[in-house]
C-alpha positions in Angstrom: -14.8 43.6 -20.1 -11.6 41.9 -20.7 -11.6 38.5 -21.6 -8.3 35.8 -20.7 -6.4 34.0 -23.1 -7.0 30.6 -23.6 -3.5 30.1 -22.8 -3.9 31.2 -19.2 -7.6 28.9 -18.3 -5.9 25.7 -19.6 -3.0 26.1 -17.5 -5.2 27.2 -14.8 -7.4 23.6 -15.0 -4.6 22.1 -15.5 -3.2 23.1 -12.4 -6.7 22.4 -10.4 -6.4 18.6 -12.4 -2.8 17.9 -11.2 -3.2 19.2 -7.6 -6.6 17.1 -7.3 -4.5 13.9 -8.7 -1.7 14.3 -6.5 -4.5 14.7 -3.4 -5.9 12.0 -4.4 -2.9 9.8 -4.5 -1.5 11.3 -0.8 -4.2 9.8 0.5 -4.4 6.5 -1.3 -1.1 6.3 -0.2 -1.1 7.3 3.2 -4.2 5.2 3.9 -2.2 2.3 2.4 0.6 3.2 4.3 -1.1 4.0 7.8 -3.3 0.8 7.6 -0.6 -1.6 7.1 1.4 0.0 10.2 -2.4 -0.8 11.9 -2.0 -4.2 10.5 1.3 -4.6 12.1 0.3 -3.6 15.4 -2.4 -6.2 15.4 -0.4 -8.2 14.8 2.4 -7.5 17.3 4.6 -7.3 14.5 8.0 -4.5 15.8 10.0 -2.6 13.3 12.8 -0.7 13.5 10.9 2.5 12.0 8.4 4.1 9.5 11.3 3.7 6.7 11.7 0.2 7.2 7.7 -0.1 6.4 8.1 2.2 3.9 11.1 0.4 2.2 9.2 -3.2 2.1 5.8 -1.7 1.1 7.7 0.5 -2.1 9.7 -3.0 -2.9 6.4 -5.0 -2.6 4.9 -2.5 -5.1 7.9 -2.9 -7.4 8.1 -6.4 -7.5 4.3 -6.6 -7.8 4.4 -4.4 -10.4 7.2 -6.6 -12.2 4.8 -10.0 -11.9 1.9 -8.6 -13.5 3.2 -6.9 -16.8 5.4 -10.3 -16.2 2.9 -12.2 -19.0 2.2 -9.2 -21.5 3.2 -8.4 -24.5 6.6 -6.4 -22.5 8.0 -9.4 -21.4 7.2 -11.6 -23.5 9.9 -12.7 -26.1 7.3 -14.7 -29.2 5.6 -10.6 -29.2 9.2 -8.7 -29.6 10.1 -8.5 -33.4 13.5 -9.8 -34.7 
């Protein structure tokens, strides 16, 4: 019986782990997106399209990411070397 190469085993493992991570991220982002749509519907908010909500949530994530890392060493002038 011939054993498969280690490189092929690693490739298969990498593909399976990557697919699982993508599926988990899709479920999380989808639940967040559709949860936000449900919240807007309950509150009686009208919107143009799903793309408008998608862009709104995208910019919320981007600005939240910037605000979160604003006080870290990436943006702190005291930590930068000359």
